[in-house]
C-alpha positions as CSV (number, residue, x, y, z in Angstrom):
1,M,-13.4,-4.1,-14.3
2,I,-10.2,-4.9,-12.9
3,F,-8.6,-1.9,-11.4
4,S,-5.3,-1.3,-9.7
5,L,-4.3,1.6,-7.9
6,A,-0.5,3.2,-7.3
7,I,-0.2,5.8,-4.3
8,Y,2.4,8.1,-4.3
9,A,2.0,10.7,-1.5
10,A,2.6,10.0,2.4
11,P,-0.7,8.8,3.9
12,Y,-1.1,12.1,6.5
13,S,0.5,14.7,4.3
14,S,-2.0,15.2,1.8
15,Q,-5.4,14.2,0.6
16,A,-4.4,11.2,-2.1
17,S,-4.1,8.6,0.6
18,Q,-7.6,8.9,1.6
19,S,-8.7,9.4,-2.1
20,A,-7.3,6.4,-3.1
21,Y,-9.1,4.3,0.0
22,S,-12.5,5.8,-0.9
23,F,-11.8,5.2,-4.6
24,A,-11.1,1.5,-3.5
25,Q,-14.3,1.2,-1.5
26,A,-16.6,2.9,-4.2
27,L,-15.3,0.7,-6.7
28,L,-15.5,-2.5,-4.8
29,E,-19.2,-1.7,-3.7
30,S,-19.8,-1.0,-7.5
31,G,-18.9,-4.5,-8.4
32,H,-15.5,-4.1,-9.7
33,S,-12.4,-5.9,-8.6
34,L,-9.4,-4.6,-7.2
35,Y,-6.2,-6.2,-8.4
36,R,-3.5,-4.4,-6.3
37,V,-2.8,-1.6,-4.6
38,F,1.2,-0.6,-5.1
39,F,2.7,2.1,-2.3
40,Y,5.6,4.0,-3.8
41,H,7.8,6.9,-2.8
42,D,6.3,8.1,0.4
43,A,3.1,6.3,0.5
44,I,5.1,3.2,2.2
45,H,4.4,4.9,5.1
46,S,1.0,3.5,5.1
47,A,2.5,-0.1,5.4
48,S,4.2,0.8,8.8
49,A,3.2,-1.5,11.7
50,L,4.6,1.3,13.7
51,S,2.1,3.8,12.8
52,T,0.0,4.9,15.6
53,P,-2.5,7.9,14.8
54,Q,-4.4,9.4,17.2
55,Q,-7.9,7.8,17.9
56,D,-10.0,10.3,16.2
57,E,-7.6,10.1,12.7
58,F,-8.1,7.6,9.8
59,N,-5.8,4.4,10.7
60,F,-4.5,3.9,6.8
61,T,-2.8,0.9,7.9
62,E,-5.4,-1.0,9.5
63,Q,-8.3,0.1,6.8
64,W,-6.1,-1.2,4.2
65,R,-5.1,-4.5,5.8
66,A,-9.0,-4.8,6.4
67,L,-10.0,-3.7,3.0
68,A,-7.4,-6.3,1.4
69,A,-8.2,-9.2,3.9
70,T,-12.2,-9.2,3.1
71,H,-11.7,-8.7,-0.7
72,D,-8.4,-10.5,-1.4
73,I,-6.3,-7.5,-2.8
74,D,-2.3,-7.7,-2.9
75,L,-0.8,-4.6,-0.8
76,V,2.5,-3.9,-2.4
77,V,5.1,-1.9,-1.1
78,C,8.4,-1.1,-3.6
79,I,11.1,-2.4,-2.3
80,A,13.5,0.5,-3.2
81,A,11.4,3.3,-1.6
82,A,10.9,1.2,1.6
83,L,14.6,0.3,2.3
84,K,15.4,4.2,1.5
85,R,12.9,5.4,4.0
86,G,13.4,2.6,6.9
87,L,10.2,0.2,6.1
88,L,11.7,-3.6,6.2
89,N,10.1,-7.2,6.3
90,Q,11.7,-9.5,8.4
91,Q,13.8,-11.0,5.5
92,E,15.2,-7.8,4.5
93,A,16.0,-6.9,8.4
94,V,18.1,-9.8,8.4
95,R,19.7,-9.2,5.3
96,Y,20.8,-5.5,6.1
97,E,21.5,-6.5,9.8
98,K,19.1,-4.4,11.4
99,P,17.7,-5.1,14.7
100,T,14.1,-5.6,13.7
101,F,11.4,-4.9,10.9
102,N,8.4,-3.0,10.9
103,L,6.1,-4.1,8.0
104,A,2.8,-4.4,9.0
105,E,1.2,-8.1,8.5
106,G,-0.7,-7.6,5.2
107,F,1.6,-6.1,3.1
108,E,4.5,-7.3,1.2
109,I,7.6,-5.9,-0.2
110,S,8.4,-6.3,-3.9
111,G,9.8,-4.6,-7.0
112,L,8.6,-2.2,-9.8
113,G,7.9,-5.3,-11.5
114,Q,4.6,-5.7,-9.6
115,L,3.3,-2.4,-10.7
116,V,4.0,-3.4,-14.2
117,D,2.2,-6.7,-13.5
118,A,-0.6,-4.9,-12.3
119,A,-0.8,-2.5,-15.3
120,V,-1.0,-5.5,-17.8
121,I,-3.5,-7.4,-15.6
122,S,-5.8,-4.5,-14.7
123,D,-7.9,-2.7,-17.1
124,R,-7.3,0.4,-15.5
125,L,-4.4,1.3,-13.4
126,V,-5.2,4.8,-11.4
127,T,-2.7,6.6,-9.3
128,F,-2.9,8.9,-6.4
129,G,-0.3,11.7,-5.5
130,G,2.9,12.6,-6.3
């Protein structure tokens, strides 16, 4: 089966991000495929290159990047949610005349059309949080 995930909650504010990551690992280990992970609302903070959790805490940014690189998974951040919360890629930083960008490598900023595409392509779209 082909799955996609939509995550809505901030990475360290609820169990949703950890549940989503664990679910992703389990479905991949079971032989399913993960087409896309869409980060929406406060979940966009999982894509910040500036996130620096304590050494004994789970690093969502790095773990999602590693999982995506290993399994060729799209990590997509909602552009509206990202801009509103100060998460920018290089193109948006230039567009809005900001001094820098902070989107972690391996993530891409795009619109809600990517969530719709994920729902169409996937057999199941599973949501976490919010």
